[in-house]
C-alpha positions in Angstrom: 15.7 32.3 14.5 16.2 29.2 12.3 20.0 28.7 11.7 21.6 25.9 9.8 25.4 25.3 9.4 26.9 23.5 6.5 30.3 22.3 6.7 32.0 21.9 3.4 32.2 18.2 3.6 28.5 18.1 4.9 29.8 17.8 8.6 33.3 16.5 8.0 35.8 17.9 10.5 37.6 21.2 9.4 40.9 20.6 7.4 43.9 21.0 9.4 47.4 22.0 8.1 49.2 25.1 6.6 47.5 28.5 6.5 45.5 29.7 3.5 46.5 33.1 2.7 46.1 35.3 5.7 43.2 33.1 7.1 45.1 30.7 8.8 43.1 27.7 7.5 39.8 29.1 8.6 36.8 28.5 6.3 35.2 30.9 4.1 32.1 32.0 5.8 28.9 32.7 3.8 25.8 33.9 5.3 22.5 33.2 3.4 19.5 35.1 4.2 16.2 33.9 3.0 12.6 32.9 3.9 12.5 29.6 5.4 9.3 29.9 7.3 5.8 31.3 6.4 4.3 30.3 2.9 7.1 32.1 1.2 9.2 29.3 2.4 8.8 27.4 -0.8 11.0 30.0 -2.5 13.6 30.1 0.2 13.8 26.4 0.3 14.5 26.2 -3.4 17.2 28.8 -3.0 18.6 26.7 -0.5 18.6 23.6 -2.1 20.3 25.1 -5.2 22.9 26.6 -3.0 23.5 23.2 -1.0 23.9 21.7 -4.7 26.3 24.1 -5.8 28.2 23.7 -2.6 28.3 19.9 -3.4 29.5 20.7 -7.0 32.4 22.7 -5.9 33.6 20.0 -3.6 32.8 22.2 -0.5 35.9 24.5 -1.1 37.2 27.4 -2.7 40.4 29.0 -2.9 42.0 26.1 -0.9 39.7 26.5 2.0 36.8 24.9 3.3 33.2 26.7 3.0 30.7 27.1 5.9 27.4 28.6 5.1 25.3 29.9 7.6 21.5 30.1 6.8 19.3 32.6 8.4 15.2 32.9 8.2 14.1 36.5 7.5 10.5 35.4 8.2 9.1 37.5 5.2 9.8 40.5 7.5 12.3 43.6 6.8 12.9 43.8 10.5 13.8 40.2 11.0 16.1 40.2 8.0 18.1 43.3 9.2 18.3 41.3 12.5 19.7 38.1 10.6 22.2 40.2 8.7 23.5 42.4 11.7 24.1 38.8 13.4 26.0 37.4 10.4 28.3 40.4 10.1 28.7 41.3 13.9 28.7 37.8 15.7 29.5 35.3 12.8 31.8 37.6 11.1 31.1 36.3 7.6 33.1 37.2 4.7 30.0 37.1 2.2 26.2 37.8 2.7 24.1 36.4 0.2 20.7 35.4 -0.6 17.5 37.8 -0.1 14.2 37.2 -2.1 12.4 40.4 -1.0 13.5 43.8 -2.1 12.3 45.4 1.0 14.2 43.0 3.2 17.4 43.7 1.2 16.9 47.4 1.6 16.5 47.1 5.3 19.6 45.0 5.6 22.1 46.4 3.1 23.2 49.5 5.0 24.4 47.5 8.0 26.1 45.0 5.7 27.8 47.3 3.6 28.8 49.7 6.4 30.7 46.7 8.0 32.7 46.3 4.8 31.3 42.9 3.9 30.5 42.0 0.5 26.8 41.8 -0.2 25.7 39.8 -3.3 21.9 39.7 -3.9 20.6 36.4 -5.4 17.1 37.6 -6.3 16.2 40.9 -5.0 17.2 43.9 -7.2 15.6 47.1 -6.2 16.4 50.2 -8.1 17.7 52.2 -5.1 20.8 50.0 -5.2 21.2 50.0 -9.1 21.1 53.8 -9.4 22.4 56.6 -7.2 22.5 54.1 -4.0 24.9 51.6 -5.8 27.7 50.6 -3.7 31.3 49.2 -4.7 30.6 46.1 -2.4 27.1 45.2 -3.6 26.8 43.0 -6.6 23.5 41.2 -7.8 23.4 37.8 -9.8 19.9 38.3 -10.8 18.7 41.6 -12.7 17.3 44.9 -11.7 13.7 44.7 -10.9 12.6 46.9 -13.7 14.2 44.5 -16.6 12.1 41.5 -16.6 8.8 43.5 -16.8 10.5 45.9 -19.4 11.1 42.8 -21.7 7.4 41.7 -21.1 6.3 45.3 -22.2 8.4 44.6 -25.5 6.7 41.2 -25.9 3.5 42.7 -25.7 4.2 45.1 -28.3 5.6 42.5 -30.5 2.6 40.1 -30.1 0.3 43.1 -31.1 -1.5 43.7 -27.7 -2.8 47.1 -27.3 -4.3 47.1 -23.9 -3.6 45.4 -20.5 -5.0 45.3 -17.0 -1.9 45.5 -14.3 -1.9 43.7 -11.0 0.9 43.5 -8.5 1.6 43.5 -4.9 2.1 46.9 -3.2 5.7 46.9 -2.1 9.3 47.8 -3.5 9.7 45.2 -6.1 6.1 45.3 -7.1 6.2 48.9 -8.0 9.5 48.5 -9.8 7.8 45.6 -11.7 4.7 48.0 -12.9 7.2 50.9 -13.6 9.2 48.3 -15.9 6.5 47.2 -17.8 4.8 50.6 -18.1 8.4 52.1 -19.3 8.2 49.8 -22.6 4.4 48.9 -23.3 3.2 51.2 -25.9 -0.4 50.4 -25.5 -3.2 51.4 -23.1 -3.3 50.5 -19.3 -7.0 49.8 -18.7 -6.6 49.6 -14.9 -4.2 49.1 -12.3 -4.2 47.2 -8.9 -1.6 47.1 -6.2 -2.7 44.6 -3.5 -1.7 44.1 0.1 1.6 42.4 0.6 3.7 40.9 3.5 3.1 37.9 5.9 -0.7 38.9 5.5 -0.7 39.2 1.9 -3.8 39.1 -0.2 -4.8 36.0 -1.5 -8.3 36.6 -2.7 -8.4 38.5 -6.1 -12.1 37.9 -7.2 -12.8 41.7 -6.9 -9.7 42.7 -9.0 -10.4 40.0 -11.6 -13.8 41.2 -12.0 -12.4 44.6 -12.7 -10.2 43.3 -15.1 -12.9 41.3 -17.0 -14.9 44.6 -17.3 -12.0 46.8 -18.2 -12.2 45.8 -21.8 -8.4 45.1 -21.8 -7.0 42.4 -24.3 -4.6 40.9 -21.6 -3.7 40.7 -18.1 -0.2 41.4 -16.7 0.6 40.2 -13.2 3.3 39.9 -10.9 2.9 37.6 -8.0 5.6 35.4 -6.5 5.5 32.6 -4.3 2.0 31.6 -2.7 0.3 34.6 -4.0 1.3 33.6 -7.5 -0.5 30.3 -7.1 -3.5 31.7 -5.7 -3.9 33.9 -8.5 -3.3 31.7 -11.3 -6.0 29.4 -9.7 -8.7 31.9 -9.5 -7.8 33.3 -13.0 -7.8 29.7 -14.4 -11.1 28.9 -12.4 -12.8 32.1 -13.5 -12.2 31.0 -17.2 -10.4 34.0 -18.4 -7.6 32.4 -20.3 -9.5 32.8 -23.6 -10.9 36.3 -23.3 -8.0 37.8 -20.9 -4.8 36.0 -21.9 -2.3 36.0 -19.0 1.2 37.6 -19.2 3.5 37.4 -16.3 6.6 38.1 -14.4 7.9 35.7 -11.6 4.5 34.1 -11.3 4.5 31.1 -13.7 7.6 29.1 -12.7 9.0 25.9 -11.5 7.5 26.4 -8.3 4.0 27.2 -9.0 3.8 24.9 -12.2 3.8 21.4 -10.2 1.1 22.6 -7.9 -1.1 24.0 -10.9 -0.9 20.6 -12.4 -1.8 18.6 -9.5 -5.0 21.1 -9.4 -5.6 20.3 -13.1 -5.5 23.9 -14.1 -4.5 23.3 -17.6 -5.6 26.8 -18.6 -2.0 28.2 -17.4 -0.4 26.2 -20.3 0.7 28.4 -23.1 0.8 31.5 -21.0 3.8 33.6 -21.3 6.1 35.2 -19.1 9.8 36.9 -19.5 12.9 35.9 -17.7 16.5 35.8 -17.9 16.9 32.1 -17.8 14.9 29.0 -18.6 15.8 25.4 -17.8 16.2 24.5 -21.6 19.1 27.1 -22.2 21.5 24.9 -23.9 25.0 25.3 -22.2 27.0 23.1 -20.2 26.6 24.6 -16.8 23.0 24.9 -17.2 22.7 21.4 -18.5 24.6 19.9 -15.2 22.5 22.2 -12.9 19.1 21.2 -14.1 20.0 17.6 -14.5 21.4 17.3 -11.0 18.7 19.4 -9.4 15.9 17.2 -11.0 17.4 14.0 -9.8 18.6 15.1 -6.4 15.0 17.1 -5.6 12.6 15.5 -8.2 11.5 19.0 -9.6 12.7 21.4 -12.1 14.8 24.4 -10.6 13.2 27.6 -10.3 14.9 31.1 -11.4 15.4 31.6 -7.8 17.4 28.3 -7.5 19.3 29.2 -10.6 20.4 32.5 -9.3 21.5 30.8 -6.0 23.5 28.4 -7.6 25.2 31.5 -9.7 25.7 33.2 -6.4 27.9 30.5 -4.9 29.9 30.1 -8.3 30.6 34.0 -8.3 31.7 33.8 -4.8 34.1 30.7 -5.5 35.5 32.5 -8.8 36.6 35.3 -6.6 37.9 33.4 -3.8 39.8 31.4 -6.2 41.3 34.4 -8.0 42.7 35.6 -4.9 43.9 32.1 -3.8 41.8 32.2 -0.6 43.0 35.5 1.0 40.3 37.4 1.5 42.2 40.2 3.5 42.4 42.6 0.2 39.1 43.7 -0.3 40.0 45.6 -3.6 41.4 42.5 -5.1 38.3 40.5 -4.0 36.1 43.2 -5.3 37.8 43.0 -8.6 37.5 39.3 -9.0 33.9 39.6 -8.3 33.5 42.4 -10.8 34.8 39.9 -13.7 32.3 37.5 -13.2 34.8 34.8 -14.4 32.6 31.6 -14.1 30.4 29.5 -16.1 26.9 31.0 -15.5 23.9 28.6 -15.9 22.3 31.4 -18.0 25.4 31.6 -20.4 27.2 34.5 -20.7 26.8 37.7 -18.7 29.0 40.9 -17.4 28.5 43.1 -14.5 27.6 46.7 -15.5 28.8 49.7 -13.9 26.7 49.3 -11.0 27.3 45.7 -10.6 23.9 44.4 -11.9 24.2 41.8 -14.7 24.2 42.8 -18.5 22.6 40.0 -20.1 19.9 38.5 -22.2 16.0 38.2 -21.6 13.7 35.6 -23.0 10.0 35.2 -23.6 9.1 31.9 -21.9 5.8 29.7 -22.4 4.6 27.3 -19.9 4.5 23.8 -21.4 4.3 20.1 -20.8 7.7 18.1 -21.2 8.2 14.8 -22.7 7.7 13.0 -19.2 4.4 15.0 -18.6 6.0 17.5 -16.2 5.1 21.2 -16.5 7.9 23.7 -17.2 8.9 26.3 -19.5 10.8 26.7 -22.8 12.1 29.7 -24.6 10.0 31.3 -27.3 12.2 34.2 -28.3 15.0 36.4 -27.1 13.5 39.8 -26.4 16.6 41.6 -25.2 20.4 40.8 -25.8 23.1 42.2 -23.4 20.5 44.4 -21.7 21.6 46.8 -18.9 19.3 48.3 -16.5 18.2 52.1 -17.0 19.1 53.0 -13.4 22.9 52.2 -14.2 23.2 55.7 -15.6 22.6 57.1 -12.4 25.4 55.2 -10.5 28.6 56.8 -9.8 30.7 54.0 -9.8 
């Protein structure tokens, strides 16, 4: 299993001197689980890059203590992710576990992390199981609950006068949540639906499904395909010339990871396609400007929302550790500090709901070309303001 250690000063000797709280000068240890191998590593590496950037931005310390980050690779497999999480809490004895792209990996890992008394902060995955009856006092999400982004897209479809859609998504926990979300708010007719194979051997040939979508008579197509599958879908959709007859609406598919590759392939048909998200690189707040500018300068590309969430995860953890003066022995105090979300988020203002998922805005974004010829997204409109996920009502906290 791939393991990478980052000292707070990027390899500097650990600070000596007086004790910090009850920790006797030991570093704050953060375990970060993501996908660093398989084709899905494009997402995991973007998350890691943003977490590294956040570590630089905070000077490698929080609460008067150095920070040590331990990266673990889940290999896109729930069982490997659980093994990584078990190692982090049992062997490395981390103070926080964060990361997690995939809902099925997070669900496989969450019980052992939470049972250990360790704080678990999802940087991306937002399964409904952890938002409702399965909510936990030591679980926090800095992203969204899976249903929310497609719920916003359903509302955008309504506002744009779309009366029928064809739906495609991968057949796993998040895919099912996404489909449920768009179906919850879309008022028109679903002409057809395909849930395709997912995992390390995910389906990447969508020709049969695209043919069915074209023949369905739907006015638009709605998809959720993250990572490599998203790029494969968009390439086939564009090459089939469907952008004029079957406009594309998506969630977690057209983003900073897929757009440069689509540009290199000359697939201009994706420009103008629309998606919903809680964040965009052009949001006008100081934290976001610094994040996007420095990410572009350091890595040569726009950050994805995966990167943005990872950056915010670091800032949330820092806000809590700072609030307790580096003393993590009082779990109640740390939990209360996390719940306050007292940091400058790249998305602007947000707060945690009763289930520890964000209450925040959601935007309709359009794929565009910027002034320097790079493909990115811009905000078209605000779909939801201060939106809370529908499962929060089932959370007993």
